PyMOL Python script that loads the backbone (N, CA, C, O; Angstrom):
from pymol import cmd

cmd.read_pdbstr("""\
ATOM      1  N   GLU A   1     -66.800 -39.661  69.649  1.00  0.00           N
ATOM      2  CA  GLU A   1     -67.443 -38.378  69.446  1.00  0.00           C
ATOM      3  C   GLU A   1     -67.899 -37.827  70.794  1.00  0.00           C
ATOM      4  O   GLU A   1     -68.442 -38.551  71.628  1.00  0.00           O
ATOM      5  N   ILE A   2     -67.671 -36.554  70.983  1.00  0.00           N
ATOM      6  CA  ILE A   2     -68.183 -35.841  72.151  1.00  0.00           C
ATOM      7  C   ILE A   2     -69.197 -34.854  71.596  1.00  0.00           C
ATOM      8  O   ILE A   2     -68.830 -33.838  71.006  1.00  0.00           O
ATOM      9  N   THR A   3     -70.468 -35.158  71.786  1.00  0.00           N
ATOM     10  CA  THR A   3     -71.509 -34.327  71.191  1.00  0.00           C
ATOM     11  C   THR A   3     -71.441 -32.898  71.714  1.00  0.00           C
ATOM     12  O   THR A   3     -70.980 -32.638  72.825  1.00  0.00           O
ATOM     13  N   ALA A   4     -71.915 -31.984  70.881  1.00  0.00           N
ATOM     14  CA  ALA A   4     -71.912 -30.568  71.249  1.00  0.00           C
ATOM     15  C   ALA A   4     -72.703 -30.375  72.541  1.00  0.00           C
ATOM     16  O   ALA A   4     -73.803 -30.904  72.702  1.00  0.00           O
ATOM     17  N   HIS A   5     -72.123 -29.614  73.444  1.00  0.00           N
ATOM     18  CA  HIS A   5     -72.747 -29.347  74.737  1.00  0.00           C
ATOM     19  C   HIS A   5     -72.237 -28.012  75.264  1.00  0.00           C
ATOM     20  O   HIS A   5     -71.389 -27.369  74.644  1.00  0.00           O
ATOM     21  N   VAL A   6     -72.757 -27.609  76.404  1.00  0.00           N
ATOM     22  CA  VAL A   6     -72.379 -26.322  76.979  1.00  0.00           C
ATOM     23  C   VAL A   6     -72.298 -26.450  78.502  1.00  0.00           C
ATOM     24  O   VAL A   6     -73.028 -27.233  79.110  1.00  0.00           O
ATOM     25  N   HIS A   7     -71.410 -25.680  79.098  1.00  0.00           N
ATOM     26  CA  HIS A   7     -71.297 -25.575  80.555  1.00  0.00           C
ATOM     27  C   HIS A   7     -71.636 -24.119  80.890  1.00  0.00           C
ATOM     28  O   HIS A   7     -70.787 -23.241  80.737  1.00  0.00           O
ATOM     29  N   PRO A   8     -72.843 -23.858  81.337  1.00  0.00           N
ATOM     30  CA  PRO A   8     -73.268 -22.468  81.518  1.00  0.00           C
ATOM     31  C   PRO A   8     -72.519 -21.704  82.603  1.00  0.00           C
ATOM     32  O   PRO A   8     -72.430 -20.477  82.550  1.00  0.00           O
ATOM     33  N   ASP A   9     -71.982 -22.421  83.587  1.00  0.00           N
ATOM     34  CA  ASP A   9     -71.386 -21.725  84.727  1.00  0.00           C
ATOM     35  C   ASP A   9     -69.878 -21.886  84.862  1.00  0.00           C
ATOM     36  O   ASP A   9     -69.293 -21.413  85.836  1.00  0.00           O
ATOM     37  N   GLY A  10     -69.238 -22.548  83.896  1.00  0.00           N
ATOM     38  CA  GLY A  10     -67.803 -22.756  84.054  1.00  0.00           C
ATOM     39  C   GLY A  10     -67.084 -23.001  82.745  1.00  0.00           C
ATOM     40  O   GLY A  10     -67.677 -23.427  81.754  1.00  0.00           O
ATOM     41  N   GLN A  11     -65.807 -22.725  82.763  1.00  0.00           N
ATOM     42  CA  GLN A  11     -64.926 -22.948  81.620  1.00  0.00           C
ATOM     43  C   GLN A  11     -64.624 -24.438  81.501  1.00  0.00           C
ATOM     44  O   GLN A  11     -64.562 -25.138  82.512  1.00  0.00           O
ATOM     45  N   ASP A  12     -64.434 -24.930  80.277  1.00  0.00           N
ATOM     46  CA  ASP A  12     -64.032 -26.312  80.036  1.00  0.00           C
ATOM     47  C   ASP A  12     -62.705 -26.280  79.289  1.00  0.00           C
ATOM     48  O   ASP A  12     -62.616 -25.695  78.209  1.00  0.00           O
ATOM     49  N   THR A  13     -61.678 -26.902  79.851  1.00  0.00           N
ATOM     50  CA  THR A  13     -60.350 -26.914  79.238  1.00  0.00           C
ATOM     51  C   THR A  13     -59.989 -28.337  78.857  1.00  0.00           C
ATOM     52  O   THR A  13     -60.046 -29.246  79.685  1.00  0.00           O
ATOM     53  N   TRP A  14     -59.614 -28.526  77.590  1.00  0.00           N
ATOM     54  CA  TRP A  14     -59.212 -29.840  77.094  1.00  0.00           C
ATOM     55  C   TRP A  14     -57.735 -29.806  76.755  1.00  0.00           C
ATOM     56  O   TRP A  14     -57.270 -28.883  76.087  1.00  0.00           O
ATOM     57  N   THR A  15     -56.991 -30.808  77.212  1.00  0.00           N
ATOM     58  CA  THR A  15     -55.601 -31.010  76.818  1.00  0.00           C
ATOM     59  C   THR A  15     -55.559 -32.306  76.020  1.00  0.00           C
ATOM     60  O   THR A  15     -55.924 -33.363  76.535  1.00  0.00           O
ATOM     61  N   VAL A  16     -55.122 -32.233  74.781  1.00  0.00           N
ATOM     62  CA  VAL A  16     -55.117 -33.405  73.906  1.00  0.00           C
ATOM     63  C   VAL A  16     -53.855 -34.221  74.181  1.00  0.00           C
ATOM     64  O   VAL A  16     -52.736 -33.735  74.014  1.00  0.00           O
ATOM     65  N   ILE A  17     -54.051 -35.456  74.602  1.00  0.00           N
ATOM     66  CA  ILE A  17     -52.940 -36.343  74.939  1.00  0.00           C
ATOM     67  C   ILE A  17     -52.556 -37.221  73.753  1.00  0.00           C
ATOM     68  O   ILE A  17     -51.376 -37.493  73.531  1.00  0.00           O
ATOM     69  N   SER A  18     -53.556 -37.664  72.991  1.00  0.00           N
ATOM     70  CA  SER A  18     -53.277 -38.495  71.820  1.00  0.00           C
ATOM     71  C   SER A  18     -54.360 -38.286  70.777  1.00  0.00           C
ATOM     72  O   SER A  18     -55.443 -37.783  71.076  1.00  0.00           O
ATOM     73  N   GLY A  19     -54.053 -38.678  69.552  1.00  0.00           N
ATOM     74  CA  GLY A  19     -55.030 -38.602  68.476  1.00  0.00           C
ATOM     75  C   GLY A  19     -55.205 -37.210  67.907  1.00  0.00           C
ATOM     76  O   GLY A  19     -54.454 -36.283  68.211  1.00  0.00           O
ATOM     77  N   GLU A  20     -56.227 -37.096  67.067  1.00  0.00           N
ATOM     78  CA  GLU A  20     -56.578 -35.835  66.428  1.00  0.00           C
ATOM     79  C   GLU A  20     -58.092 -35.730  66.380  1.00  0.00           C
ATOM     80  O   GLU A  20     -58.788 -36.745  66.396  1.00  0.00           O
ATOM     81  N   ALA A  21     -58.604 -34.517  66.320  1.00  0.00           N
ATOM     82  CA  ALA A  21     -60.049 -34.328  66.285  1.00  0.00           C
ATOM     83  C   ALA A  21     -60.405 -32.997  65.642  1.00  0.00           C
ATOM     84  O   ALA A  21     -59.606 -32.062  65.602  1.00  0.00           O
ATOM     85  N   GLU A  22     -61.630 -32.946  65.141  1.00  0.00           N
ATOM     86  CA  GLU A  22     -62.229 -31.686  64.730  1.00  0.00           C
ATOM     87  C   GLU A  22     -62.975 -31.181  65.958  1.00  0.00           C
ATOM     88  O   GLU A  22     -63.863 -31.863  66.469  1.00  0.00           O
ATOM     89  N   TYR A  23     -62.626 -30.007  66.429  1.00  0.00           N
ATOM     90  CA  TYR A  23     -63.186 -29.425  67.648  1.00  0.00           C
ATOM     91  C   TYR A  23     -64.181 -28.346  67.262  1.00  0.00           C
ATOM     92  O   TYR A  23     -63.811 -27.337  66.661  1.00  0.00           O
ATOM     93  N   TYR A  24     -65.441 -28.557  67.606  1.00  0.00           N
ATOM     94  CA  TYR A  24     -66.508 -27.611  67.298  1.00  0.00           C
ATOM     95  C   TYR A  24     -66.585 -26.567  68.400  1.00  0.00           C
ATOM     96  O   TYR A  24     -66.748 -26.897  69.574  1.00  0.00           O
ATOM     97  N   GLN A  25     -66.467 -25.301  68.008  1.00  0.00           N
ATOM     98  CA  GLN A  25     -66.380 -24.209  68.970  1.00  0.00           C
ATOM     99  C   GLN A  25     -67.639 -23.361  69.036  1.00  0.00           C
ATOM    100  O   GLN A  25     -67.635 -22.310  69.678  1.00  0.00           O
ATOM    101  N   GLY A  26     -68.714 -23.789  68.390  1.00  0.00           N
ATOM    102  CA  GLY A  26     -69.927 -22.997  68.346  1.00  0.00           C
ATOM    103  C   GLY A  26     -69.817 -21.911  67.293  1.00  0.00           C
ATOM    104  O   GLY A  26     -68.716 -21.529  66.898  1.00  0.00           O
ATOM    105  N   GLY A  27     -70.946 -21.418  66.845  1.00  0.00           N
ATOM    106  CA  GLY A  27     -70.956 -20.356  65.847  1.00  0.00           C
ATOM    107  C   GLY A  27     -70.395 -20.789  64.503  1.00  0.00           C
ATOM    108  O   GLY A  27     -70.002 -19.944  63.699  1.00  0.00           O
ATOM    109  N   GLY A  28     -70.351 -22.101  64.243  1.00  0.00           N
ATOM    110  CA  GLY A  28     -69.839 -22.611  62.986  1.00  0.00           C
ATOM    111  C   GLY A  28     -68.329 -22.727  62.903  1.00  0.00           C
ATOM    112  O   GLY A  28     -67.799 -23.090  61.853  1.00  0.00           O
ATOM    113  N   LYS A  29     -67.625 -22.428  63.981  1.00  0.00           N
ATOM    114  CA  LYS A  29     -66.159 -22.500  63.977  1.00  0.00           C
ATOM    115  C   LYS A  29     -65.695 -23.923  64.296  1.00  0.00           C
ATOM    116  O   LYS A  29     -66.228 -24.581  65.189  1.00  0.00           O
ATOM    117  N   VAL A  30     -64.686 -24.382  63.542  1.00  0.00           N
ATOM    118  CA  VAL A  30     -64.107 -25.706  63.750  1.00  0.00           C
ATOM    119  C   VAL A  30     -62.587 -25.569  63.754  1.00  0.00           C
ATOM    120  O   VAL A  30     -62.019 -24.874  62.911  1.00  0.00           O
ATOM    121  N   ALA A  31     -61.939 -26.229  64.698  1.00  0.00           N
ATOM    122  CA  ALA A  31     -60.473 -26.231  64.766  1.00  0.00           C
ATOM    123  C   ALA A  31     -59.987 -27.673  64.730  1.00  0.00           C
ATOM    124  O   ALA A  31     -60.644 -28.567  65.263  1.00  0.00           O
ATOM    125  N   HIS A  32     -58.845 -27.897  64.107  1.00  0.00           N
ATOM    126  CA  HIS A  32     -58.229 -29.225  64.095  1.00  0.00           C
ATOM    127  C   HIS A  32     -57.292 -29.309  65.298  1.00  0.00           C
ATOM    128  O   HIS A  32     -56.366 -28.508  65.432  1.00  0.00           O
ATOM    129  N   LEU A  33     -57.542 -30.286  66.170  1.00  0.00           N
ATOM    130  CA  LEU A  33     -56.699 -30.479  67.353  1.00  0.00           C
ATOM    131  C   LEU A  33     -55.860 -31.733  67.196  1.00  0.00           C
ATOM    132  O   LEU A  33     -56.298 -32.713  66.595  1.00  0.00           O
ATOM    133  N   LYS A  34     -54.644 -31.697  67.743  1.00  0.00           N
ATOM    134  CA  LYS A  34     -53.751 -32.855  67.736  1.00  0.00           C
ATOM    135  C   LYS A  34     -53.055 -32.932  69.090  1.00  0.00           C
ATOM    136  O   LYS A  34     -53.143 -32.009  69.901  1.00  0.00           O
ATOM    137  N   ALA A  35     -52.369 -34.036  69.321  1.00  0.00           N
ATOM    138  CA  ALA A  35     -51.671 -34.233  70.591  1.00  0.00           C
ATOM    139  C   ALA A  35     -50.810 -33.022  70.922  1.00  0.00           C
ATOM    140  O   ALA A  35     -50.050 -32.536  70.084  1.00  0.00           O
ATOM    141  N   GLY A  36     -50.942 -32.541  72.155  1.00  0.00           N
ATOM    142  CA  GLY A  36     -50.195 -31.378  72.617  1.00  0.00           C
ATOM    143  C   GLY A  36     -50.993 -30.088  72.586  1.00  0.00           C
ATOM    144  O   GLY A  36     -50.594 -29.098  73.200  1.00  0.00           O
ATOM    145  N   ASP A  37     -52.124 -30.086  71.872  1.00  0.00           N
ATOM    146  CA  ASP A  37     -52.953 -28.878  71.795  1.00  0.00           C
ATOM    147  C   ASP A  37     -53.829 -28.731  73.033  1.00  0.00           C
ATOM    148  O   ASP A  37     -54.127 -29.707  73.723  1.00  0.00           O
ATOM    149  N   ILE A  38     -54.230 -27.502  73.298  1.00  0.00           N
ATOM    150  CA  ILE A  38     -55.153 -27.183  74.387  1.00  0.00           C
ATOM    151  C   ILE A  38     -56.306 -26.388  73.799  1.00  0.00           C
ATOM    152  O   ILE A  38     -56.098 -25.461  73.015  1.00  0.00           O
ATOM    153  N   ALA A  39     -57.530 -26.757  74.185  1.00  0.00           N
ATOM    154  CA  ALA A  39     -58.719 -26.031  73.736  1.00  0.00           C
ATOM    155  C   ALA A  39     -59.481 -25.562  74.967  1.00  0.00           C
ATOM    156  O   ALA A  39     -59.641 -26.310  75.930  1.00  0.00           O
ATOM    157  N   ILE A  40     -59.945 -24.328  74.929  1.00  0.00           N
ATOM    158  CA  ILE A  40     -60.676 -23.755  76.055  1.00  0.00           C
ATOM    159  C   ILE A  40     -62.038 -23.276  75.570  1.00  0.00           C
ATOM    160  O   ILE A  40     -62.133 -22.493  74.625  1.00  0.00           O
ATOM    161  N   ALA A  41     -63.091 -23.755  76.228  1.00  0.00           N
ATOM    162  CA  ALA A  41     -64.448 -23.282  75.964  1.00  0.00           C
ATOM    163  C   ALA A  41     -64.856 -22.402  77.143  1.00  0.00           C
ATOM    164  O   ALA A  41     -64.834 -22.836  78.295  1.00  0.00           O
ATOM    165  N   LYS A  42     -65.219 -21.188  76.844  1.00  0.00           N
ATOM    166  CA  LYS A  42     -65.645 -20.256  77.886  1.00  0.00           C
ATOM    167  C   LYS A  42     -67.031 -20.640  78.390  1.00  0.00           C
ATOM    168  O   LYS A  42     -67.754 -21.355  77.696  1.00  0.00           O
ATOM    169  N   PRO A  43     -67.419 -20.185  79.575  1.00  0.00           N
ATOM    170  CA  PRO A  43     -68.756 -20.484  80.072  1.00  0.00           C
ATOM    171  C   PRO A  43     -69.816 -20.097  79.038  1.00  0.00           C
ATOM    172  O   PRO A  43     -69.788 -18.996  78.488  1.00  0.00           O
ATOM    173  N   GLY A  44     -70.743 -21.011  78.783  1.00  0.00           N
ATOM    174  CA  GLY A  44     -71.822 -20.752  77.840  1.00  0.00           C
ATOM    175  C   GLY A  44     -71.483 -21.028  76.385  1.00  0.00           C
ATOM    176  O   GLY A  44     -72.357 -20.920  75.525  1.00  0.00           O
ATOM    177  N   GLN A  45     -70.230 -21.385  76.083  1.00  0.00           N
ATOM    178  CA  GLN A  45     -69.812 -21.646  74.699  1.00  0.00           C
ATOM    179  C   GLN A  45     -70.107 -23.100  74.334  1.00  0.00           C
ATOM    180  O   GLN A  45     -69.668 -24.018  75.026  1.00  0.00           O
ATOM    181  N   VAL A  46     -70.847 -23.307  73.250  1.00  0.00           N
ATOM    182  CA  VAL A  46     -71.114 -24.649  72.750  1.00  0.00           C
ATOM    183  C   VAL A  46     -69.811 -25.228  72.210  1.00  0.00           C
ATOM    184  O   VAL A  46     -69.060 -24.534  71.524  1.00  0.00           O
ATOM    185  N   HIS A  47     -69.538 -26.502  72.516  1.00  0.00           N
ATOM    186  CA  HIS A  47     -68.322 -27.149  72.032  1.00  0.00           C
ATOM    187  C   HIS A  47     -68.508 -28.662  72.006  1.00  0.00           C
ATOM    188  O   HIS A  47     -69.375 -29.207  72.690  1.00  0.00           O
ATOM    189  N   GLY A  48     -67.686 -29.324  71.213  1.00  0.00           N
ATOM    190  CA  GLY A  48     -67.713 -30.774  71.090  1.00  0.00           C
ATOM    191  C   GLY A  48     -66.593 -31.197  70.159  1.00  0.00           C
ATOM    192  O   GLY A  48     -65.883 -30.346  69.623  1.00  0.00           O
ATOM    193  N   ALA A  49     -66.421 -32.504  69.956  1.00  0.00           N
ATOM    194  CA  ALA A  49     -65.316 -32.969  69.121  1.00  0.00           C
ATOM    195  C   ALA A  49     -65.650 -34.294  68.455  1.00  0.00           C
ATOM    196  O   ALA A  49     -66.453 -35.083  68.952  1.00  0.00           O
ATOM    197  N   LEU A  50     -65.004 -34.512  67.309  1.00  0.00           N
ATOM    198  CA  LEU A  50     -65.118 -35.764  66.574  1.00  0.00           C
ATOM    199  C   LEU A  50     -63.710 -36.272  66.295  1.00  0.00           C
ATOM    200  O   LEU A  50     -62.912 -35.586  65.657  1.00  0.00           O
ATOM    201  N   ASN A  51     -63.404 -37.479  66.775  1.00  0.00           N
ATOM    202  CA  ASN A  51     -62.092 -38.084  66.560  1.00  0.00           C
ATOM    203  C   ASN A  51     -61.889 -38.316  65.067  1.00  0.00           C
ATOM    204  O   ASN A  51     -62.744 -38.913  64.414  1.00  0.00           O
ATOM    205  N   THR A  52     -60.776 -37.854  64.525  1.00  0.00           N
ATOM    206  CA  THR A  52     -60.477 -38.020  63.103  1.00  0.00           C
ATOM    207  C   THR A  52     -59.250 -38.892  62.878  1.00  0.00           C
ATOM    208  O   THR A  52     -58.701 -38.909  61.776  1.00  0.00           O
ATOM    209  N   SER A  53     -58.811 -39.613  63.898  1.00  0.00           N
ATOM    210  CA  SER A  53     -57.630 -40.461  63.777  1.00  0.00           C
ATOM    211  C   SER A  53     -57.960 -41.875  64.250  1.00  0.00           C
ATOM    212  O   SER A  53     -58.978 -42.087  64.908  1.00  0.00           O
ATOM    213  N   PRO A  54     -57.106 -42.842  63.920  1.00  0.00           N
ATOM    214  CA  PRO A  54     -57.363 -44.225  64.335  1.00  0.00           C
ATOM    215  C   PRO A  54     -57.008 -44.513  65.798  1.00  0.00           C
ATOM    216  O   PRO A  54     -57.243 -45.621  66.280  1.00  0.00           O
ATOM    217  N   VAL A  55     -56.454 -43.543  66.496  1.00  0.00           N
ATOM    218  CA  VAL A  55     -56.102 -43.735  67.908  1.00  0.00           C
ATOM    219  C   VAL A  55     -57.063 -42.948  68.793  1.00  0.00           C
ATOM    220  O   VAL A  55     -57.689 -41.997  68.324  1.00  0.00           O
ATOM    221  N   PRO A  56     -57.191 -43.327  70.064  1.00  0.00           N
ATOM    222  CA  PRO A  56     -58.108 -42.609  70.957  1.00  0.00           C
ATOM    223  C   PRO A  56     -57.768 -41.124  71.065  1.00  0.00           C
ATOM    224  O   PRO A  56     -56.603 -40.730  71.016  1.00  0.00           O
ATOM    225  N   PHE A  57     -58.797 -40.328  71.211  1.00  0.00           N
ATOM    226  CA  PHE A  57     -58.656 -38.884  71.391  1.00  0.00           C
ATOM    227  C   PHE A  57     -58.996 -38.564  72.818  1.00  0.00           C
ATOM    228  O   PHE A  57     -58.950 -37.400  73.217  1.00  0.00           O
TER     229      PHE A  57
END
""", "prot")
cmd.dss("prot")
cmd.show_as("cartoon", "prot")
cmd.util.cbc("prot")
cmd.orient("prot")
């Protein structure tokens, strides 16, 4: 689990290499991520993830 957090001064870009996760985007939005997906959190956007697969995320 990557607890919800924020980067006030910079963008955070995640590239999913393996596994699957529920990606929390702030404001109650959740996206399902899998290997090959990219998620971008803009500066100040709350985000985090919970691994939903048996392999590392």
